[in-house]
N, C-alpha and C positions, 0 to 999 in steps of 0.2 A: 579600376580601369588601368591605372599605371602598372599594376601587378600583371594584368593580362597582357599588356603591350610588352612588358619585360620578358614574360615567358615566351610569347610568340617570337620576339626578337632573338631570344636565346636559342630556340630550336631552329630558326631560320639560319642563324650563324653556324650551328652544328652541321646543317645540311650543306651549306656552302663549303665548309671545311672538308667535308667528305669527298667533294669533287673539285677541290681547289686546283685551278690551273688546267683541268682536263676539259677541253672544249667538247661540245655536243658531237662534233664531227669525229674527234678522236675516240670518244666513248662509243659511238656507233661502230667505228672501225674495229674496235676491240670486241664488241658484241658479235659482229659479223664473223670475225675470225674464230671466236670460240664456238659459235653456232655451227661452223663447218668443220671443226676439228674432229678427226676420227675417234679420239678417245672419249668424246662427249656425245657421240651419236646415240640417240635413244635414251640418254641419261636425264634425270631430274636434277638440275644444278642451279645454283645461285651465285652471284658475284658480290664480293665485299671489296669495295675500292679502298685503297690506302691513300691518304692525303699526299698531294704533290705540290711543291712550291714552284714548279716549272710552268711556263706558259706554252700553250700549244697553238701556234698561229694557224689560221685557216689555210688549208692546202687546196690547190687548184683542182685536185681530185683526191679521192679518199686515200689517206696515208696507208702504206703497207705495214703489216704487223708480223713480227718474228718472235717466236717463243725461244727464250734463252735457257740453256743448261738443263733442258728437260724435254722428254718426249711426250709425256702424258700431261694434259692440260688440267690437272687436278691439284688441289692444295695451294700452297704459296707459290705464286708465279712471278717471274720477271719478264715482261714483254718489251720489245724495242719497236717503237713507231718511227717510220721514216716518211718524209715528204720529199719526193724527187722532182717536183715541178714547181716553177716559180721560185719562191724563197725556200731553198733547201734546208731541211732541219731533221734532226733525229732526237728522240726523247725516250727515256725509260719509263715504264709504267709498272707499278707493283700492285698486286691484287691477290685475293684469295678466292678460290673456286671451291665451294662446298658441293659435294655430289651425294644425293640421298639414294639409297638402294637397299636391297635385301641380299643376305648371304647366309651360309649355313654355319652353325656352331655345334660342337659336341654336346649331347644331352647328359653324358656320363663319362667316366674315365674309359679311355680306349687304349688297347695294347698294340704295339708294333706287330705287323703281320696280319692284323685283323682286316677283314672285308666288312663294309658297313651296310646296314639295312636301314629302313626308314625310321626305326626306333632309336637309332644312334645319333640322329641329328635333328635340328629344328631350325626354322627360319627366324632371323632377327632383322630389324631395320636399323640402319645407322648411317653415319657419314663415311662414305667409302674413301674419301680423300684422306682420312686419318688412319686408314687401315693399310696393312701390308699388301703387296701385289699378289696376284694369283688367287684371290679369294674364290671359293667354289660358290657360284651363283646358279648352277644348274645341277640337280642330282644325277642326271644321266652322265655327267662328266666322270663320275666315280665308278662307272661300269668297268669290270675287269681290273680294278685297282685295289691295292691294299695299303695300309698305313706303313710308312717306313720309320715312324717314330711314335712314341706314346703321346696321348693327348689327355689333358684334364677337361673335366666338364666345363663348358662355357668357352673353350678355346675356339676361335674362328678356324674353319677348315680351309687350308690352302692347297692348291694342286701340287706344290713341291713338298707337301707332307705325305705324298702318295707315290707308289711305284707300281709297275705292272704286277699283277697277281702271280704269285709263285706257282709253277706247275710241279716243282720239286722242292721238298723241304730237306734241310740238313738231317742226316740220319736215315732218310728213306731208303728202302731197298728198291733199286731201279734196274731196268733192263738196259743194256748197253749194246748198241748196234755199231760194230766196227766195220767200216767200209774202206775198201782199197781197190786198186786196179785188178779186176778179175776175181775178187773174192769178197765175201761178206760173212762176218762172224758175229754170232749172238753170245753175249756174256751177261753176267749179273754182277752187281756191286752195290756199294753203299755211298750215297751222296754225301759230300763233305761240306756242303753249303746249300743255302736256298738258291733257287734260280727261277727267273721268270721265263716265259716263252721266248726262245731265241737267244737267251743269255748263256754265257760260258759257265761251266761248272766242273769241278773236279770230283772224280769218283774213284774209290778204292775197290778194285775188282777182286775176284775170289782168290787169286794167287798172291795178293798183297800189294801189287803194283798200283800206283796212282796215275790215272790218265785224265786228260782234260777233253771235254766234248761240249756239245751244244744241246740244251734242253729243247727238244722238238715237240713234245707233247707230255701229257700227264704221265710221269713215271718212266719216260723214255729219253735216253741220252744217245746222241749220235756222234761217233768219232770218225773223222775222215782222215785216212792215212795217205800221205803224199807218195 
């Protein structure tokens, strides 16, 4: 019996330490704040409270909550609670917010410049708060995009690993439309770099000159003369 009482007392002590000093009113204010935060909308998240030696007096109304030094309410957070009515006070609250979610990872080595198909990626579940930003969580986000750097199998796919799909590749033979006031000239040349739709690209035309224009469609560069 004494052993059971000791074990019960031990776990009760641990529970009290986990919320030491944080009143039910303060805890509820934090939960309400996180529940309304845009970065957690629709997310499956949980809160791990860090012990505090501070006291949180009862406030005449719910204390306000401010997120410090961060825009996304994921991972390790520092919040500032303020009571502006009655006995005025301000207290910091440290906690960790775990966010569970799905994202895409590469199923095999992928090359820069490659556009992806469904066989190139798979879904995995994990703690999003431990991952880099801009994870790809919807395959449709990859439409008309190509990789701007190589990826190893198992790498999480991030939006900043992609760029607009090139409509012109370096070395391609392209048609060049040279437009000016009152005239239009067609020429041919060789692209000196990759270019996405609307991007600037240099072309060496047939007489050896290098001109710069805009990729306006597959294999077509437009040069506007002032």
